[in-house]
N, C-alpha and C positions, 0 to 999 in steps of 0.2 A: 371789844377793843382790838384794833388792827395789830397784827404781829409786826415786829420791827423788820427792816430790810437792811442787809449788809452788802456792800459792793466789794467783791474780792478782786480788786484791781488797783494797781499803783498809778494808773494813768490819770493825770489831772484832767485831761480832756473828757474821759468817760464820766468823771464826776460832774463836770459842767453840763454835759448832755443829759445825764440821768436826772438832774435837778429840773429839767423841763417836764419830767414825768412825775417825780416824787419829791415832796417838799423836805422830808426828813429821812435820812438814812445814815448809816455808819460806813466808813471806809476802813477796811482791814484786810489788806492783801497778805497772803502767806506764800513764800516762794515754793514752787514745785518744778519738777522736771517737765519741760514743755515739749513732750513727745507723745505721739499717738501710734497705734499699731499700723504697720505698713499695709498698703493696699486699699486703705479707706479713701473714698472721695474727699476732696478738700473740706467741704462743709462739715461732713461727719467727723473728720479728724479734728477740726477745730472745736466741735462740740465736746469731744473727748477731753481736749486740753482745758476747755472752759469748765468742764465738770470736775476735773482734778483740782483746779483752783478753788472752785466753790466748796468742794468737799473738805479741802485742807482748812479753809476758813471756818466752815461749819463746825469743826471740832471745838472751836473757841466760842461759838454762838449757837448752842443747841436749841434755843427757843426763838430763833430768827430765820426768816427766809434769807438765803444767800444767792446773789447773782454773780456768776463768773463770766468772763469774756476773753476772747483771744482773737487778734487780727493779724493777717498776713497779706503780703503782696506777692502775686504770682505773675511771672512773665513767661508765657509759653508753658514749658514744663519746669521752669526754674523758680525756686523760692528766693525772693529778694528780701533778706533779713534787715535787721537794724545795722546802721553803719557803726563801726568800732572807733573810727578816728577820721580825720579830715581826708586822708588819702582814700579810704574805703568809701567815704561819702562822695567824693568825686567819681569813683568807679560806679557807684549806684546811679548817680544822675546821668552819667554817660550811657549806662545800660538802658535806662528808661527813656532817655531823650529820643523823640521821634517815633515812639512805639505806643501801642495800646496794651495795658496790663489789667489784671483783675485784682480787686481788693476784697478779701473774704473776712467775715467776722462770725465766729461761733459763740453762742450764748448757752448757758446752762443755769438751771434753777434747782436749788437744793433746800430741803427742809428736814430737820431732825436727823441729819447725817445721811440722808438718802436722796439720790438724784430723782427729781420729780418731772422735769420737762426740759426741752432744749429746742434751739432754733438756730438758723444761720441766714446770712444775707451776703450778696455779692454785688459789686459795682464794677463796671468797666470804665477805665480812665484813660483818656488819650493825652499824652505828653507831647506838646509841640517841641520843635528843636530849641534847645536851651542855649541862648547866647553865652559865651564864655564869661562875660562880665556878670551875668545873672548867677551863673554857677558859683563864681568866686565870692560874690556878695552873700549868697545863701550859705556857703560853707563857712564863711567868717561869722555869720550870724549865730551859729550853733543851734538854730531852731530845729535842726534835724535830729538832734540827740534823743534817743529813746523812742523814735518813731519807726513803725513798720515801713520797710522800703526806703528808709532814709529821707522821707519828706513828709510834709503836712499840707494837705490841700487847702487848709485854712490859712496858711502862711502867706502873707501879702506879697512877698518877693516872688513866689512861684505861681500864685493863683492865676495870673494872666495867661500862663502857658499850659494850664491844666483844663481839660474838658471832660465832664461827665457824659459818657455815651449812653449808659443805661444803669439804673440803680440809684440808691440814695447817697447823697453827699455825706450825711451823718455817719454812714457806714465807713466811709474813707477816713473820717476823723477818729472812729473807733467804737461807735455804738449806734447801730441802726435804730432810729427812734421808733418808727412804726412797728418794726418787728419786735422790739423790746416791749413796747406798749401792749402788743397782742399777747406776748408771753406772760407778762404780769397780769393782764386782765383776765385771761382764761384760767388763771390760777387764783383768781379773786383777791389779788393784791391791789389795794386802792391806788389808782394812778390817774393823772390828768391826761387829757387828750394832747398829743404832741403838736407842736407847730408844724406847718408844712415845710418841706425841704426848701422851697423858695424863700419862705420867711426866715428860716435858719441861715441860709446863705446871705441874705440881706443883712441880718443882724450880726452875723459872724462874731459870736461872743468870745472869741479867742484872741 
C-alpha cells in the first residue's frame, strides 16, 4: 500500500499543479521562519526553506511523505518579495517592467521526520513594458496577493506582457512539474506523468 503524501504549502496554485501528478494527498502547511544560512546559492537556500516547511509538517504526519516548496523572484541581486499592499504592488510592477528576472523554486521531501531528498528549478521571465492602465487594472484585481514577486504569470491581465525565456512555466506558478515528478519518482512515490508545459499553458487551470 502506498504511503500518503502531504503538501506542506498554503499556496492553492501548488495544490492545483500537484494534482496533475498525484490524485490523492493532504494539504497541511505549518508556518516557519523562511530564512536560510547566508552565502548559499539561491537554489540551495530555497531547498533549505522548503525542508524547514516539510519538517514542520512532518511532525504532525510521521507516517507520510511530506513535500515542501518555496518560490522567490530575483532581479539581479535583489529579492522581489510579495507585495504588502497596493502601493508596494505598484512598486513591484514598476521594478519588473521592461526587465528580465529569475523565478526560483526549491523543493524538499521528508519522511519519518528526516529530510530525504531535494531539488530546485529556475525560470527566466521577460516582462515587457507595462502600460499604466494594465498596472492599475491588475492592482485593482487583487490577483497579486500572496504571490512571489507580486504577480502571477497565469493571470490573464498580465500574461500578454510576460515571456518565458528559459525554464518551465509551472515553476513560475509555484511548482515545477517535471522536477517535482522526478523528485517523487526517484523516491518511489507513485505519480502520473506530467503534462507538457505547452499543454499546461494552453489549459491554464487557474
